[in-house]
C-alpha positions in Angstrom: -11.6 8.3 -24.6 -7.5 8.6 -25.8 -7.7 5.8 -28.7 -11.5 7.6 -29.9 -9.3 11.1 -30.0 -6.5 9.8 -32.3 -8.3 8.2 -34.7 -10.4 11.2 -35.0 -7.1 13.4 -35.9 -6.2 10.4 -38.3 -9.1 9.9 -40.1 -9.4 12.9 -42.2 -5.5 11.5 -43.5 -6.3 8.2 -43.9 -8.2 5.7 -46.5 -11.5 3.9 -45.4 -9.7 0.3 -45.5 -6.5 1.7 -43.4 -8.9 3.5 -40.8 -11.3 0.0 -40.0 -7.9 -1.8 -40.3 -6.2 0.4 -37.7 -9.6 0.2 -35.7 -10.1 -3.1 -34.9 -6.0 -3.8 -33.9 -7.0 -0.9 -32.1 -10.5 -2.3 -29.9 -8.3 -5.8 -30.0 -5.1 -3.4 -27.7 -7.5 -2.5 -25.4 -9.5 -5.4 -25.1 -6.2 -7.4 -24.1 -4.9 -3.9 -21.7 -8.2 -4.0 -20.1 -8.6 -8.1 -19.4 -4.9 -8.1 -18.1 -5.8 -5.3 -15.9 -8.8 -7.4 -14.6 -7.3 -10.3 -14.1 -4.0 -8.6 -11.8 -6.5 -7.1 -9.8 -8.6 -10.3 -9.5 -5.1 -12.1 -8.7 -4.6 -9.7 -5.8 -8.3 -10.1 -4.3 -8.1 -14.0 -3.9 -4.8 -13.4 -2.4 -7.0 -11.3 0.6 -8.3 -13.8 3.4 -11.3 -12.6 4.9 -12.1 -15.3 7.0 -10.2 -18.0 8.6 -12.3 -21.3 11.1 -10.2 -24.5 12.4 -12.1 -27.2 13.0 -10.2 -29.1 15.5 -11.9 -32.2 16.0 -12.4 -32.9 11.9 -8.9 -31.1 11.4 -10.4 -28.8 8.6 -8.7 -25.7 7.9 -11.3 -23.5 6.0 -10.1 -20.3 4.5 -12.2 -17.3 2.8 -10.6 -15.0 0.5 -11.7 -12.6 -1.7 -13.2 -12.7 -5.1 -15.4 -16.0 -5.1 -12.3 -18.1 -3.8 -12.6 -20.8 -0.6 -9.8 -23.6 0.5 -10.7 -26.5 2.7 -7.4 -28.0 4.3 -7.6 -31.2 5.5 -4.2 -31.2 8.4 -2.8 -34.8 9.1 -1.7 -35.8 12.2 1.7 -35.7 12.6 4.4 -32.8 11.6 4.5 -32.5 7.8 7.9 -34.1 6.9 9.8 -33.9 3.1 8.4 -31.3 0.8 5.3 -31.5 2.4 4.4 -28.3 3.2 3.0 -27.1 6.5 0.3 -24.6 8.1 3.4 -22.7 9.0 5.3 -22.8 5.5 2.0 -21.4 3.9 1.7 -18.7 6.6 5.3 -17.6 6.5 6.1 -18.1 2.4 3.2 -18.7 0.7 1.7 -15.1 1.1 2.1 -14.8 -3.0 -1.5 -16.8 -2.9 -2.2 -16.5 0.8 -1.7 -13.1 3.0 -3.8 -12.7 6.5 -4.0 -9.2 6.6 -4.0 -8.3 10.7 -3.8 -4.5 10.4 -7.4 -5.0 8.5 -10.7 -6.4 10.1 -11.0 -8.3 13.3 -9.0 -11.2 15.1 -11.7 -12.8 17.5 -8.6 -16.1 18.7 -5.3 -14.4 18.9 -4.1 -17.2 20.4 -5.8 -19.8 18.5 -4.9 -18.3 15.1 -1.3 -18.2 16.4 -1.2 -21.7 17.0 -2.6 -22.1 13.3 -0.1 -20.0 11.8 2.4 -22.0 13.9 0.9 -25.4 13.3 3.8 -27.7 11.6 1.3 -30.4 10.4 0.8 -30.7 7.2 -2.1 -30.6 4.4 -3.0 -33.3 3.4 -5.9 -32.8 1.4 -7.1 -29.1 -0.5 -10.4 -28.6 -2.1 -10.6 -25.7 -3.9 -13.7 -23.9 -4.3 -14.2 -20.9 -6.6 -16.6 -18.7 -8.5 -16.0 -16.7 -12.2 -15.9 -13.5 -11.9 -15.9 -10.6 -14.2 -14.8 -11.7 -18.1 -13.5 -15.2 -16.6 -14.6 -19.1 -17.4 -14.7 -21.3 -14.6 -12.1 -23.0 -16.1 -10.2 -20.5 -16.4 -10.9 -19.4 -12.6 -9.6 -22.9 -11.4 -6.6 -22.6 -13.6 -5.7 -19.3 -12.5 -6.0 -19.9 -9.1 -2.8 -21.8 -7.2 -3.9 -25.0 -5.4 -1.0 -25.3 -2.2 -1.5 -29.2 -2.5 0.8 -28.7 -5.6 3.5 -26.8 -4.3 6.8 -27.9 -2.4 8.6 -26.3 0.3 11.0 -25.7 -2.4 8.9 -24.0 -4.0 7.6 -22.1 -1.3 11.1 -21.2 -0.9 11.8 -20.1 -3.7 8.5 -17.5 -3.9 9.0 -15.9 -0.2 9.3 -12.7 0.2 8.2 -11.8 -3.6 4.7 -11.1 -3.1 5.5 -7.8 -3.2 3.3 -6.9 -0.3 -0.4 -6.7 1.5 -3.0 -7.1 -1.2 -3.7 -3.6 -0.5 -0.6 -2.3 -1.3 -0.9 -4.4 -4.5 -3.7 -2.6 -5.4 -2.8 0.7 -4.9 0.3 -0.1 -7.1 -2.2 -1.0 -9.8 -4.6 1.6 -9.5 -1.8 4.4 -9.9 -0.7 2.2 -13.1 -3.7 2.2 -14.8 -4.8 5.8 -14.2 -1.2 6.6 -15.6 -1.4 5.1 -18.1 -5.5 6.2 -18.7 -3.8 9.5 -18.6 -0.5 9.1 -21.1 -3.2 7.8 -23.8 -5.4 10.7 -23.2 -2.9 12.9 -24.0 -1.7 11.6 -26.4 -4.7 10.6 -27.9 -5.4 14.5 -28.2 -2.1 15.3 -29.2 -2.9 13.1 -32.4 -6.3 15.0 -32.8 -5.0 18.3 -32.4 -2.3 17.5 -35.1 -4.6 15.5 -37.5 -7.6 18.3 -37.3 -4.6 21.3 -37.7 -3.3 18.8 -40.8 -6.3 18.8 -42.6 -7.6 22.2 -42.1 -4.1 23.3 -43.0 -4.8 21.2 -46.1 -7.9 22.3 -46.9 -7.0 25.9 -47.1 -4.1 25.2 -49.8 -6.5 23.6 -51.8 -9.0 26.4 -51.4 -6.5 29.0 -52.1 -5.2 27.5 -55.3 -8.3 26.3 -56.9 -9.0 28.6 -59.6 -12.4 27.7 -61.3 -12.6 26.4 -65.1 -8.5 25.4 -64.2 -9.6 21.5 -64.1 -10.9 22.4 -67.7 -13.2 24.2 -70.3 -16.5 25.2 -69.8 -18.7 23.8 -72.4 -21.0 27.2 -73.8 -24.2 25.6 -74.7 -25.6 25.7 -78.9 -27.2 28.3 -79.8 -30.6 28.2 -80.7 -31.3 29.7 -84.5 -34.6 30.4 -86.2 -35.2 27.5 -89.0 -37.6 29.2 -91.5 
């Protein structure tokens, strides 16, 4: 809306070619900003753990996150060694990509959940299933989602404490930033429209006052017909 008002104000003051170029650049800029905010939105939603299941017989842990993301981890029989992250490492230091919010939802087996999140077993294999959301391709979705099998304990240690809090908190921050940006663009757009419209009307008014009929060229007198006898 702000861009539209701004270009309405600039239209009387610019040439058609310059106006069209500016309009195309504005479309690209708006699309880029929309894509950036949308990507940040789904990054936060895919952190959010909606369901967590454990199959002790098969040593499988299934993690269902928001925005069409599912992770299936195969845990080893022994404790993780070296740089291989354990379940405890992921639960404590991997919150940038895996956030279990106990304040939201229901915990069926609290003791089992605590035991799983404190498990020292490492992840031997990870399967990531992700479906594209609005504006994404399947290839882009897979590239955006971080796989824990590619991370080491050193990576998780470097990311610890940098997650910014729960996804709900980050979504609120993103919403406020989007609103502030939208209001700013709308205000500036209306200001450009008012100033451009005032300048155009003022120019028309001055031109009308200085206009004198016949001042831009002599008027031709039609020839008089004479009777021919």
